[in-house]
VEXDREN-2710 file (C-alpha; in Angstrom, 1 decimal):
% VEXDREN-2710
k/r/px/py/pz
1/MET/-36.0/-15.2/-28.8
2/PHE/-37.9/-17.0/-26.1
3/GLU/-41.1/-15.9/-24.3
4/ILE/-42.9/-16.4/-21.1
5/GLY/-44.9/-19.7/-21.3
6/ASP/-42.6/-21.4/-23.9
7/PHE/-42.0/-25.1/-23.2
8/VAL/-38.3/-25.8/-23.4
9/ARG/-35.8/-28.6/-22.9
10/ILE/-32.5/-27.7/-21.2
11/ASN/-29.7/-29.1/-23.4
12/ASP/-26.8/-31.3/-22.2
13/ARG/-24.2/-28.5/-22.1
14/THR/-25.3/-27.5/-18.6
15/HIS/-26.4/-29.4/-15.5
16/ASP/-28.1/-28.8/-12.2
17/GLU/-28.7/-31.6/-9.7
18/ARG/-32.2/-30.3/-9.1
19/MET/-33.2/-30.7/-12.7
20/PRO/-35.6/-33.5/-13.6
21/ALA/-34.4/-36.4/-15.9
22/SER/-36.6/-35.0/-18.7
23/ARG/-34.7/-31.6/-18.6
24/MET/-38.1/-29.9/-19.5
25/GLY/-40.0/-27.0/-18.2
26/HIS/-41.9/-23.8/-18.9
27/ILE/-40.3/-20.3/-19.0
28/VAL/-42.0/-18.3/-16.2
29/GLU/-39.9/-15.1/-15.9
30/ARG/-37.1/-13.2/-17.6
31/VAL/-34.3/-12.2/-15.2
32/HIS/-33.2/-8.6/-15.1
33/ALA/-29.7/-7.2/-14.5
34/THR/-29.0/-5.5/-11.3
35/VAL/-28.2/-1.8/-11.3
36/HIS/-24.5/-2.5/-11.2
37/TYR/-24.7/-4.0/-14.7
38/ALA/-27.2/-1.7/-16.2
39/GLU/-26.8/2.0/-16.9
40/LYS/-30.5/2.9/-16.9
41/GLY/-31.8/0.7/-14.1
42/LYS/-32.9/-2.9/-14.6
43/THR/-32.5/-4.2/-18.1
44/PRO/-33.5/-7.6/-19.5
45/THR/-30.9/-10.3/-19.9
46/SER/-31.0/-13.6/-21.8
47/VAL/-31.5/-15.5/-18.5
48/TYR/-34.9/-16.9/-17.6
49/LYS/-36.5/-18.7/-14.7
50/VAL/-37.8/-22.1/-15.8
51/PHE/-40.4/-24.0/-13.8
52/MET/-39.2/-27.6/-14.3
53/THR/-41.6/-30.6/-14.6
54/ASN/-40.5/-31.7/-11.1
55/GLY/-41.8/-28.5/-9.6
56/VAL/-38.4/-26.8/-9.1
57/THR/-37.7/-23.3/-10.6
58/LEU/-34.2/-22.9/-12.0
59/LYS/-32.4/-20.1/-13.9
60/PHE/-30.7/-20.7/-17.2
61/HIS/-29.3/-18.6/-20.1
62/GLU/-31.3/-19.0/-23.3
63/MET/-28.3/-20.6/-25.0
64/TYR/-29.1/-23.8/-23.1
65/PHE/-32.8/-23.9/-24.4
66/GLU/-34.3/-26.2/-27.0
67/ARG/-37.8/-25.2/-27.9
68/VAL/-40.4/-28.0/-27.5
69/LEU/-43.3/-27.9/-29.9
END
């Protein structure tokens, strides 16, 4: 499980042209499901917003994360 503040690298199985070459950033927020996908309101998902080292914030599923120590 990942937490807000974790420093991560986005692995090579996904790509976004706005991502920096280092593919690294800090997790800043967990994305919540909309009411259409959740029976009891908003529920957490495995998707997070990541503030990349180039200043861009992108969303990724945790399956693309590599923890950086």
